N, C-alpha and C positions, 0 to 999 in steps of 0.2 A: 577162767571158766572150767567147770567140772560137770561131767555128765553123771547123773545119779538116777536111780529108779524111784518113781513117786511112791511105790508101795514097799520100799525097803524100810523096815522098822528101825534100822540102826542109823539112819541118816539124821544128823542134827541140823535142822533147818535154820537155826539161829546163826550158823556159820556163814550164811549167804546174805548178800545185800538184796538179792532177788532170785526168784525161781521162775525161769521161762519154760512154760510147758511146750514140748516139741514133739514127742513121739509116744504119747500115752495110749497106744492103740488097743490096749486091753481094758480100758476104763469101762467099756460098754458091758463087760462081763459082770461087773458089780458096780453100777453107777452110784448106788448109795454109799458104798465104801469110798469111792473116788471123791464124792462131794464132802464126805466127812474128812478125808485127807485135806481137801482144799481148805476147809474151815480151820483145821489144825495148823496147816502150814502157813496160812495167811496171818495167823496170830503171831508167827515167829519171823516171817520175812515177807517181802512184797511179791505176791504171785501175779504173774502176767500170762494171759490176760487176767483182769481182776475177777474175784470170786463171783460177783453178781452177774458178770458177763458169761462166765462158764456155766453157772446154774441155769441161765436162760437158754443157752445154746445147746445144752446137753440133750434136750428132747426136741426133735424136729417139728413138734407142734408150734415152735416159734414161727414157722412159715405162715401160720394163720395170722400172727401179729403183723407180719410184713404185708400180707394181702389186705388186712384190715386198714393198713395205713395207705393203701392205694398203689402199692408197688406191684409190678407184674410178676406173678408167681405161677409156676406150673400148677394147674388145678389139682387139688389133693383132697382125698377123703381120709379122715382120721378115724380109726376103728379101735375103740377101747372096750367094746362089749358086743355081745351077740346081736343086740338091737342095732348098734352101729353097723355091724357086718351086713345085716339084712338090707340096709339102706345104701351101702356102698356100691358104686358102679364097677363091677368086675368084668364087664363085657369088653370085647375088643382086644386091643393090644395094651396090656397094663404092666406096671412094675409094682411089686409088693415088697415091703421091707418093714422092719421094726422102726418105731419112732426114735428109739435109742440104739444107735449102731455106729460102728466105725469100720473102715476098711471094706465096705460093701458086704459085710457079713449078713447072712440070712436074707440076702437080696436076690430076687429072681424076676425075670420077665416071663409073662404068660401071654402067649399069642392066641387069642380067640379060644381060650380054654377056661371057661368060667369055673368049672369044677376044680381044676388045679389051683386057680387063684383063690377060690374059697377055702380049699384045704390048706393052702399056705397061710392065709389069714388066721384060720382056726388054730393052726399049730403055734403061731406067734402068741395068740390070746391064751392058749393052754399053758404056755411057758410063763404066764404072768405079765407079759408085756403088751403094749399097744402096737397096732400096725398102722401103716399108711399105704394108700393105693393111689397111683398116679398114672395117667395115660402115658404110654411110651411116645416120646417125641421123635418122629422120623427125621427131623432136621439133624439130629445127632449123627445119624449114619452118613449123611452127605457132608455136613459142615463141621462135625466134631463139636465138642463142648469147649467153651472158653472159661478158663479160670483167671479172674482178675485179682491180683495180689495187691493188698494195701498194707503199707508199712508206715508207722508213725502218723497215721491219720491222712495219708495221701496215697493215690494210686502209684504203684511202683512199676509193675510189669504184668504181662499176661502170657498164658501158654494155651496150647490146644491139647485136648485129651480125647483120644479116639473112643468110639463107643465101646463100653465094657460089656453090654448086654446084647450082643449080636445074637442072631438066631443060632440056637444050638448050645449056648452057654447056660449052664444051670446055676443054682444058688451057690454062692461062694461062702466058705467058712474057714478061711485062713487068717493069719495075722493081718495081712493087707493084700490088696489086689495089685498085681503087677500091671502098671499102666503104660500106655504109649504116649509119651509127652514130646511136644515140639514147641519152639518159640512161636508166638503170635503177637501181631501188633494190635494194640487196643484201639478199636474204632470208637469214634466219638459217642455213639449211643451206648456202648458198653461202659465207657468211662463215666458217662453221666449217670448211668444206673448204679454203678459201684459207689459213686459219690453220694447219691441219694441214700444208699444203705448206710454209709458212714455217718451221714448227717442224722439219720433216724437213730442210730446207735448212740451218737453223742447226746442227742436230746434225751434219750431214755436213761443213759447211765452217767451223764455228766461229763463224759470224755470219750473221745474216739478210741477204739481198741488199738492196742500196740501193733497187732498184726491181725489181718483178716483175709479171707479168700472168698470171693463172690463167684460161685459157679453158675454159669448161664448158658443158654442156647438161643440161637436166632439172631444174634447181633449182626451177622453178615447180611441178613435180610432186612435189617433196620428195625426189628422189633424184638429185642432181647427179653428173655423170660428167666427169672431166677429159679434155679434148681435147688441150691443150698447156699447157706452162708456159714462158712466154717471158721469158728473162733476158738476152738480148743486145741486141736492137734493137726492142723492142715499141713500137708507137704507144700512148701513154698516155692520149690523148684527155682531156687536162686541162680542155678547154673545157666538158665535160658537168657539171662540179661546181665550184661557186663557190670552194671553198677548196683545190682540188687543186693549183693552180699554186704557191701559197705553201708547201704541204706538200712538194711536190717540190723547190722551191728550198732549203728548210730541210734536207731529207734529203741533198741533193747537197752542200751546204756542210758539214754535219756530218761526212759521210764523207770529204770532201776534206781536212778538218782533222785527222782521226783519225790517230793514229800506228800 
């Protein structure tokens, strides 16, 4: 195994049997360049997850596909124009962020401040990006967020992630957000929802992703709702489960050797 930078022009990708994407947290700064690299690299080696999966997942408007398939998704308004912005619900307690982002960059919570939320959306649009608006789910404050990690097409383990957008925290614009992580047992309704996501992805792309993280809230109340499905560069938090590292290694090796 060798760790290399995806945007290093001196890397010879033909040297590798596979390239497993793990920490490309700067891809959102130039998503077109990243996808161009994906196309080039995949012509020389096996890129995991596969290019078609990465291309679909890079823009969070994929959430509309999940909702359209009947999966429970946090209600989301997607804003790609001034007309969209005029129809978006910016009232109440909302979260605004770009549809292409990583590490919670340019993400902020606006509590009953329509003007600030509108200004945030306008700033994202002015930068040439699309925005998304979601109601802030108060269950996160009490129950935390659950990340269900899937490896090799099966549920591996889960973790709890405390609320990152508590009152008083502004927009984040660093490489990544320092998260508070702890082990969590996957409850049956969370496992079932993660497996539904895997099944949908397998139907769409012909195979389950090598690795996936389904972030959700509300499972402890019996009604989990999807916040994100991360297929490009999710932290897998293998340390929270004793067998997760071995399962990850086996999944990566099996996919690298697949024809």
